[in-house]
C-alpha positions in Angstrom: -16.3 177.2 -70.3 -13.6 179.3 -68.9 -11.5 178.2 -65.8 -12.7 180.3 -62.5 -9.8 180.7 -59.9 -9.5 181.9 -56.2 -6.7 185.2 -56.6 -7.2 186.8 -52.9 -8.5 186.0 -49.8 -9.6 187.5 -46.5 -11.2 186.7 -43.2 -12.1 187.9 -39.8 -12.5 185.2 -37.6 -12.0 183.9 -33.9 -8.9 182.2 -34.9 -7.5 185.5 -36.4 -8.2 188.7 -37.2 -6.9 187.9 -40.8 -5.8 185.4 -42.9 -2.1 184.9 -41.5 -3.0 185.1 -38.2 -5.6 182.5 -39.1 -3.0 180.7 -41.0 -0.5 180.3 -37.8 -3.4 179.0 -35.7 -4.9 176.7 -38.0 -1.4 175.1 -38.2 -0.5 175.2 -34.6 -4.1 173.3 -33.9 -4.9 176.4 -32.0 -8.7 176.8 -30.5 -10.5 180.0 -30.1 -13.2 178.3 -28.2 -14.1 179.5 -24.6 -16.2 180.9 -22.0 -18.4 183.3 -23.7 -18.0 187.4 -22.5 -19.9 189.3 -24.8 -23.2 188.8 -23.5 -24.6 187.0 -20.4 -24.7 182.8 -21.2 -26.4 182.8 -17.0 -29.7 181.8 -18.7 -28.6 179.4 -20.9 -27.5 175.7 -20.6 -24.6 176.3 -22.2 -21.5 179.1 -22.0 -19.0 178.0 -24.7 -18.3 180.1 -27.7 -15.7 180.7 -30.6 -16.2 185.0 -30.4 -14.1 187.5 -32.4 -11.6 189.0 -29.9 -9.5 192.3 -30.4 -11.6 193.6 -33.5 -11.5 197.1 -34.3 -13.7 197.7 -37.7 -12.5 201.7 -37.0 -8.8 201.1 -38.0 -10.6 200.1 -41.6 -14.2 202.2 -41.7 -14.4 205.5 -41.5 -16.4 205.7 -37.8 -19.3 208.0 -38.6 -20.3 204.9 -41.3 -19.0 202.5 -38.8 -22.6 203.7 -36.4 -24.6 203.1 -39.3 -22.8 199.2 -39.9 -24.1 195.7 -38.0 -21.4 193.5 -36.9 -21.8 191.1 -39.5 -21.3 193.5 -42.7 -18.3 195.2 -40.9 -16.7 191.7 -40.8 -17.6 191.3 -44.3 -16.6 194.4 -45.5 -13.2 194.2 -44.0 -12.7 191.1 -45.1 -13.2 191.6 -48.5 -11.1 194.8 -48.3 -8.3 192.5 -47.0 -8.8 189.9 -50.0 -9.0 192.5 -53.0 -6.0 193.9 -51.7 -4.5 190.7 -51.6 -5.7 189.8 -55.2 -4.3 193.5 -56.4 -7.7 194.6 -57.4 -10.1 197.4 -57.4 -12.5 199.2 -59.3 -9.4 201.1 -61.2 -8.5 197.6 -62.6 -11.0 196.6 -63.6 -14.7 198.0 -65.1 -16.5 198.5 -61.4 -19.4 196.9 -63.6 -17.6 193.6 -64.2 -17.1 193.3 -60.1 -19.9 191.5 -58.1 -20.4 190.8 -54.8 -21.9 187.9 -53.4 -22.6 186.7 -50.1 -24.2 184.2 -47.7 -25.3 184.3 -44.0 -27.8 182.4 -42.1 -29.2 185.5 -39.9 -28.3 189.2 -40.9 -27.2 191.4 -38.5 -29.6 190.2 -35.3 -28.2 192.3 -32.7 -28.9 195.7 -34.6 -32.4 194.3 -35.8 -33.4 193.4 -32.1 -32.4 196.9 -31.4 -34.6 198.4 -33.9 -37.5 196.1 -33.0 -37.5 197.0 -29.6 -37.4 200.2 -29.9 -40.5 200.0 -32.5 -42.3 197.8 -30.3 -41.8 199.4 -26.7 -42.0 203.3 -27.9 -43.8 203.2 -31.7 -42.3 204.3 -34.8 -40.7 207.3 -33.1 -39.0 204.9 -31.0 -37.2 203.0 -33.9 -33.8 204.4 -35.0 -34.1 204.7 -38.4 -30.4 204.7 -39.1 -31.0 200.6 -37.9 -33.2 200.1 -40.3 -31.2 199.0 -43.7 -29.6 196.6 -40.8 -32.3 194.8 -40.8 -32.1 192.6 -43.7 -29.9 189.8 -44.7 -28.6 191.3 -47.6 -26.9 194.4 -46.0 -23.5 192.8 -46.0 -23.4 192.1 -49.4 -25.1 196.0 -50.2 -22.7 197.8 -47.6 -19.9 196.5 -49.2 -20.6 197.0 -52.8 -21.5 200.5 -51.9 -17.7 200.8 -49.6 -16.2 199.3 -52.4 -17.4 201.5 -55.0 -18.3 197.9 -57.1 -21.3 198.2 -59.8 -21.4 194.5 -60.5 -24.1 191.4 -59.7 -25.2 192.1 -56.4 -26.9 189.0 -54.6 -27.4 187.3 -50.8 -27.6 183.6 -50.2 -29.8 182.5 -46.7 -29.5 178.9 -46.7 -28.4 177.6 -43.3 -25.1 176.0 -43.1 -24.4 175.9 -46.7 -25.5 179.6 -47.1 -21.6 180.6 -48.1 -21.2 177.8 -50.5 -24.2 178.6 -52.4 -22.8 182.1 -52.9 -19.6 181.1 -54.1 -21.0 178.2 -56.2 -22.9 181.4 -58.0 -20.2 183.8 -58.2 -18.5 180.9 -60.5 -21.4 180.6 -62.7 -21.7 184.2 -62.8 -18.2 184.1 -64.0 -18.5 181.4 -66.8 -21.7 182.8 -68.3 -19.8 186.2 -68.7 -21.6 188.2 -66.6 -19.0 189.5 -64.2 -14.7 189.2 -65.0 -14.7 189.2 -60.8 -16.8 188.5 -57.8 -16.4 189.0 -54.5 -17.5 185.9 -52.4 -18.5 184.2 -49.2 -20.4 184.8 -46.0 -20.3 185.1 -42.3 -21.8 185.3 -39.1 -21.9 187.5 -36.0 -22.4 185.8 -32.4 -24.4 187.6 -30.3 -27.4 186.8 -27.4 -29.9 186.4 -30.0 -28.4 183.8 -31.9 -27.5 182.1 -28.5 -31.2 182.1 -27.4 -32.4 180.6 -30.6 -30.1 177.6 -30.3 -30.2 177.3 -27.2 -34.3 176.8 -27.6 -33.7 174.3 -29.9 -31.4 172.2 -27.9 -29.2 172.0 -30.5 -26.2 173.1 -28.7 -23.2 171.1 -26.1 -24.7 171.6 -23.2 -22.0 172.8 -20.2 -24.4 173.1 -17.3 -26.4 170.8 -15.3 -23.5 168.5 -15.5 -22.9 167.9 -19.4 -19.6 168.2 -21.3 -19.5 170.9 -23.1 -17.3 171.3 -26.2 -16.7 170.6 -30.1 -15.9 166.7 -30.3 -16.5 165.9 -34.0 -16.5 162.1 -34.6 -16.2 161.4 -30.9 -17.8 159.8 -27.9 -18.7 162.6 -26.2 -20.2 164.6 -29.4 -23.4 166.0 -28.1 -23.7 169.5 -30.0 -23.0 172.6 -31.7 -20.5 175.4 -30.4 -21.1 178.5 -31.7 -18.7 181.0 -33.3 -18.5 183.7 -35.5 -16.4 185.4 -38.4 -16.4 186.2 -42.0 -14.8 184.6 -45.0 -14.5 186.3 -48.5 -12.3 185.4 -51.5 -12.1 187.0 -54.9 -13.0 184.9 -57.8 -12.0 185.7 -61.0 -11.9 184.1 -64.3 -8.3 182.7 -65.3 -8.4 185.3 -68.3 -8.9 188.3 -66.4 -6.2 186.6 -64.0 -3.7 186.3 -66.4 -4.4 189.5 -68.1 -3.6 191.7 -65.1 -0.6 189.2 -63.6 -2.5 188.2 -60.7 -1.3 185.9 -58.5 -3.6 182.5 -58.2 -4.2 180.6 -55.2 -6.3 177.8 -56.5 -8.9 176.9 -59.1 -12.9 176.5 -58.3 -12.9 173.4 -60.3 -16.7 171.9 -59.9 -19.0 172.5 -57.3 -23.0 171.6 -56.8 -25.7 172.5 -54.4 -28.4 169.4 -54.1 -31.3 168.8 -51.2 -32.8 165.7 -49.5 -35.8 165.2 -47.3 -34.7 164.6 -43.4 -37.5 167.3 -42.2 -36.9 171.2 -41.6 -34.7 171.0 -39.1 -32.7 167.5 -39.1 -29.5 166.4 -41.1 -30.9 163.2 -41.6 -29.2 160.0 -41.8 -29.5 159.1 -45.3 -26.1 159.7 -47.1 -27.6 159.2 -50.7 -28.5 163.2 -51.3 -24.4 164.1 -50.1 -22.9 161.1 -52.0 -24.7 162.9 -55.5 -23.0 165.6 -54.7 -20.0 164.5 -54.5 -20.3 162.3 -57.6 -21.5 165.6 -59.5 -19.0 167.9 -58.2 -15.9 165.5 -59.0 -17.8 165.0 -62.8 -17.7 168.7 -63.1 -14.7 169.0 -62.3 -13.4 166.4 -64.5 -11.3 164.8 -61.7 -11.0 161.0 -60.6 -12.4 160.2 -57.0 -8.6 158.6 -56.8 -7.3 162.2 -57.0 -9.0 163.8 -54.1 -5.9 164.4 -51.4 -7.9 165.5 -49.2 -11.2 166.2 -47.5 -12.9 169.6 -45.7 -15.3 167.9 -43.3 -18.2 169.9 -42.8 -18.6 168.0 -39.1 -19.7 169.6 -36.0 -19.8 167.3 -33.0 -23.7 166.9 -33.4 -24.8 163.3 -33.7 -26.5 163.1 -37.2 -24.6 165.2 -39.1 -21.3 163.3 -38.1 -22.3 159.7 -38.6 -24.1 161.3 -41.9 -21.0 162.7 -43.5 -18.7 159.7 -42.6 -21.5 157.5 -44.0 -21.4 159.6 -47.5 -17.7 159.5 -47.4 -17.1 155.4 -46.5 -19.8 154.9 -49.4 -18.6 157.0 -52.3 -14.9 156.1 -51.9 -14.9 152.6 -51.0 -12.4 150.8 -49.4 -10.2 153.7 -50.0 -12.3 156.2 -48.0 -9.7 155.5 -44.7 -6.7 156.2 -47.0 -7.7 159.9 -47.7 -7.3 162.6 -44.9 -10.5 164.4 -44.2 -10.9 166.9 -40.8 -13.3 169.4 -39.7 -11.7 172.8 -38.4 -14.9 173.7 -36.2 -13.3 172.9 -33.1 -11.0 175.7 -33.7 -13.4 177.9 -34.9 -16.6 177.3 -33.8 -19.5 176.7 -36.1 -22.0 178.8 -37.5 -24.2 179.8 -40.6 -22.6 181.0 -43.6 -19.0 180.0 -42.3 -18.0 178.1 -45.7 -15.8 181.1 -46.6 -13.6 180.7 -43.9 -13.3 177.1 -44.4 -12.5 177.3 -48.2 -9.8 180.0 -47.0 -8.8 177.2 -44.4 -7.9 175.2 -47.5 -6.4 177.6 -49.6 -4.5 178.0 -47.0 -3.9 174.5 -46.3 -2.7 173.9 -50.2 -0.7 177.1 -50.5 1.5 175.9 -47.3 1.4 172.2 -48.0 -0.1 171.2 -44.4 -3.4 169.3 -43.3 -5.5 171.3 -40.6 -6.3 168.3 -37.8 -9.6 167.9 -36.2 -9.1 168.9 -32.6 -10.2 166.8 -29.2 -10.0 163.3 -30.8 -9.4 161.2 -28.1 -12.3 159.1 -27.4 -13.4 158.1 -31.3 -16.9 156.5 -32.1 -16.1 152.8 -32.4 -18.0 153.2 -36.2 -15.3 155.9 -37.4 -12.6 154.8 -38.9 -11.5 157.3 -41.2 -8.6 159.2 -40.9 -9.6 162.6 -39.5 -6.1 164.2 -39.2 -6.5 163.7 -34.9 -5.5 167.0 -32.6 -1.9 168.2 -35.1 -1.9 169.2 -38.3 0.1 167.5 -40.8 2.5 168.3 -43.2 1.2 167.2 -46.8 1.2 168.4 -50.4 -2.2 168.7 -51.6 -3.6 169.4 -55.7 -7.0 168.3 -55.4 -9.2 169.5 -52.2 -13.2 168.0 -51.5 -15.1 170.5 -49.7 -18.2 169.3 -48.1 -21.3 170.8 -46.9 -24.4 169.8 -45.3 -27.2 171.8 -44.0 -29.8 170.7 -41.5 -32.9 171.0 -43.7 -31.2 168.7 -45.9 -29.5 171.0 -48.4 -25.9 169.7 -49.0 -23.2 171.3 -51.4 -19.9 169.6 -52.9 -16.9 171.7 -54.4 -13.7 171.0 -55.5 -10.2 173.2 -55.3 -7.6 172.1 -57.8 -4.0 173.8 -57.3 -2.6 175.5 -60.1 0.5 174.0 -61.8 
């Protein structure tokens, strides 16, 4: 099978409105988490989040078209436009039928969906805004992106909670390897609004700040007590190496191997059994032809919840054995917040780390758990040459994914 490489990156997130500012935030170890200003949090137990501020989609999208787009689709489209520009790719360079779009998200444009159904329920069919109807389905971001960028290749959407974007990227890689496309715009994202916040607050999975709680994102730390939500989009151009070389495109990294597996912890639990995660790591490394001793860095999905942090640390120690503590491992979620479909942003962080020879830090590392004895790159980024990065993603409900990024020499 031919190699699949990353030739472009694009993102809109709370830490940076494009890849350049995102890189600066990662290297500086800056957190975008703060009190939420976009909606009233007084009814909830929590008040923090990582909001995308200063985002002006009208600079990139026709205002008439903008009215028909949900916020998630806006962020995905702008990110996709950025990464196609970065890759120097367009429908004029490759046939539009050979460029696909695959996007992962957990819930789609929930704020527009709420507005549509509120009008329908309160005032009947005549009260529902027909312009909002196309945004009530999770595939609106992928569809709008392909329409606006005039891409006619495969178009798919994945909704698998925490690993939605990883599923999108792994599927995109397979499309290219099987010859169904020469290039695919792939990644994911999510929007943060009062609907999502209310749902997570009701499920008691957010880090609580009221009633004496210590609210924040403290992965692997003694204070960890739940997620802090964020929002954003991260999209990559995946391309066959043959196509990239033919048009003289720059290459960030090879997506050398990836796999998706599942366990049975329960519908909303991360579980405590590390076996599925270990199997995913084994499979991804085998597919990539990479030895475990060659892994330079592990991008962790730890999100400051008691179950996930411990599960992932246990899996890493089980898989790597005595050498586990020698491999740097970090999570960017104390900087960006945590949200469904953020795997594209995490992959872009790894691409930037590899391209700029550094490791993003794990912030808020002042009181680690007694059982945690791994190198989580605490509080400050670290200079390091990276050739092989392992990307881990674990979703509540039992799904997990692992991907291997290789530096192109």
